[in-house]
N, C-alpha and C positions, 0 to 999 in steps of 0.2 A: 837282646826288653824284656823290662819284666812287667808286671800287671803291677797296677795299684795297690796298694794296699789288703785293701776291702774287698780286692776280687783274688788277690794274690789265698788270702788265708782259706778261701772257700777248695783252691787246689785239694789238702788233703781230701777233703772230702768227694771230690769228682774221684782221684787217684782209687779208690776205697770204691762207689760204684758202678762206675764208667770206667774198668778196667781194660776193655777192648776199643777203647775208641781214644783219638789223643786229646790229652786234657785241655791243651789250650786251647782247640778247638770248642770243645763246650767251656768256656771261661768266656770265651768271646761273646757262645750264645747268650750266657747269661748279663754279663753285663752290656747286648742288647737289649735282651731283656727286660733284666730286673733291675739292672746296675750291682745288682751284687745283695743287692736287700730279702734276705732270707723274709717269707712269707707274703709279699708283695700281691696287690690285690689289685690289678687292673681298672683302671678309671670307664674306660668303653665297657658297654656291655657287650655281651655276645649272645647271637641267636642258640648256640647249641646249648641250653641252660637240661640241666638234671636235677635230682633227687640222688643226693648226694647223703651218706653217713656221718656222723656227727660219734663223738668219746664218751656221750651220753644215752647213748641207742638210739636214738633219732633220725629223722630226718630233714634236711634242709635244701630246702633250692634256688642252686648258685649259676648267674648267667655272669659270670666274671672270668677273665685268667686269672691265675694263680700261680705263688710260688715262685722261685728262683728261675725257673724258665717257663714262666706261663702259660702251664697249661690249661686251654680250659675245657672245662667240666665232664666234657663227652669221652676225654681222653684217660677222667679219672675214675668213671663209670665203668671204659671200656676195664681198664686194667681192675678193677675192682669184680668184672663177670668169672676173669678167668687168673683170679687168684682167691687163695683159700685167705693171705692175709688181707683185710680190706684196710683201703687208705680212707681215711675221712677227713672231713671239710676243714679242720684243727690242724690235722697235716700241713696242710698244704699251707696254712694261712699263717702257722706257729711261726716261731721266729727264731727257738732252739736251734744248736745243729742239729743237733736230732732229727728235728723237723726239713731240715735244709739238706740232711742226707737224702730223704725222701724222699721232695722236691726233686733232686737231681735225677736221683733215680725215677722215676716217672718219663720226667724229660729224657733220660738216656734210650730209657727200652720203649720211649716214640719215635726216636732218631734211627735206632736199630731195624723197626720196624717199614721205617721209610726206604730205609736202603735195601733191607729183602724186596720190598715190591722192587723196587725196582729190577731188583739181579729178577725178579719174575715178569718181569716185562720184558725185557728184554739183555740175554742172560751175555751176549755177548759186543755190547756195550756196558753193562755191565754186571763185570762175573765174580763179582764179588757177594758172598753171603752174609760174610760176617764185616762190620766197618775197623776189621786188625787188617782184613786184607783188601781193602780198600785203598785205589785209587783216588788220586785229586778230583777227576770228575766225577768221579759216583758219589763220592761226599759233598763237593756245590750240589750237588744235583738233588741230593736228600734235603740240604739245607733251603731250597727254593719248596719241596715239600712239607717243611718244617715252619715255612712260614705261610703257606698258603694251603695245605692239606694236599693229599697224595690226589685225589681226584682231577683236581684244578691242573695240577703238573701233567699228567697224562694228558689231557686235555690239548695241551701243551705238547708235545711227545708225539704223540698221533699228526699235529701237525706238520711238526717236523718232518715222522715219518713221509709221509705223505709227500712231502716235495723237495724229498730226498735229502734233507740236510742230516749233518753227525749230530748225535743225540748230543750235544757236549754243553757246556758252560756256554763258551764261546755262539753259539749257533741262538742259545735260551738269548745272549745282551743285543745279538745282533739282530733275534727278528722281533722279540718281544719289548723292547724299550719302554714303554708305554702301558705296560700292564700293570693292572691297578689303578689306571687312572680314569673318572669318572668324567666320561666327554657330556652326555645330557645337562652333567651340575657344576663343566669344567672344574673339577678337583681331585684332588689324589688322593681314593680310598684307603691304597696300599702300594708300597714301593716294596714288589719282592727282588727285581736286580738292586735298587740301593742296598738292600738288606743283605744276599748273599755277599755281594763284595764286599761292606764294610765288614762283614764280619770275616771273614777268609781272609782278608789286611792284615785284621788284628791277629788274627791266627799265624796268616803265616810270620807278620814281622815277629814275634813272640815263643813260634814252636822250634822245638833240636830236636836234633837226631832222635835220642832218645823218646819224644814225644812223637816225632810223625810217623806215621806208615815209612813202610821201607820203597811202596810202589809209590808213596807219591815223590819221592824221590828220585827214583824210575824214572816216571812220567813227566818230571822236568823234562829231561834233558831227551825226550823222544825225539828232537829234531838234530841234536849231537849224534843219534843210530839211525837217523832216514839213511840215511848213504851207505853203510855197515852192513848191510847182507852179507855178504862175499867175505867179510872179515872174520877172521879165529877171533872164537870165544875169549880169549886171554886179550887181545887189543880191546876188545868190545869194553868188557871190565874197565881196562883201562882208562877206555874214554870219560865212560862213564865217573870213573874216581876222580878221573883230573877237571872235569865238567862242575860236575861238586864242589872237587874244594877251591874253585875261581873261584866257586858263586857263595861260598861259605867266608873263602879268605881274602877278600879281594886286596891285601895287600899284593897278595905271590902274581894276583895283572900285571902288576911292574916290572917284579922282577921276571915273567915271559919273555 
């Protein structure tokens, strides 16, 4: 399944600046956040306002998420504090392909930061230090951080740890189905579970073996391997290949 044309056209930019992250995952985020509109500015205000540079060497107070991946001003400000090449408000709200490239670069760097934060939090549960080596669970949890911020995610992870629950996407779905709901005002302020589920579904419907990390395929077959601890390595490998082939080519099931 391919992306709509206005999303698919952004794939070369994603490949260019996010080489270590599955391209279709970033495209799923872009479609959800901005629907592929380069330079989009969010309607709602954020509390994370910052003074950001402009191309005219002035400063401008910004209080809206911006760009293809809807990065809030504090993210751009943090980037500028650690990089010699500064990103301007004009870069984040511009409409050209060059502007889009910068907007994707900032969003991908934020995603990498969240993934590394998870590794620092618990290297057993989240062993990857790079998206290129991350399994599906660490990628999914990074999406929660992208939506809600790492601090908010860590509070949920702390609860799961105290309760002895695994730090997994499935645990988040079961334990916090109403995360983002404002009971006092009887309304949804944010819906991170719905957000992550929608992005992950769109990604998996469009990803291919050249795009997805090897660990994602292995993680999807953990149930196949569960009873094979004593099985020779060759047979374990055969089990992985067979399971993946059946999943990738459904017509084989009828022949089995």
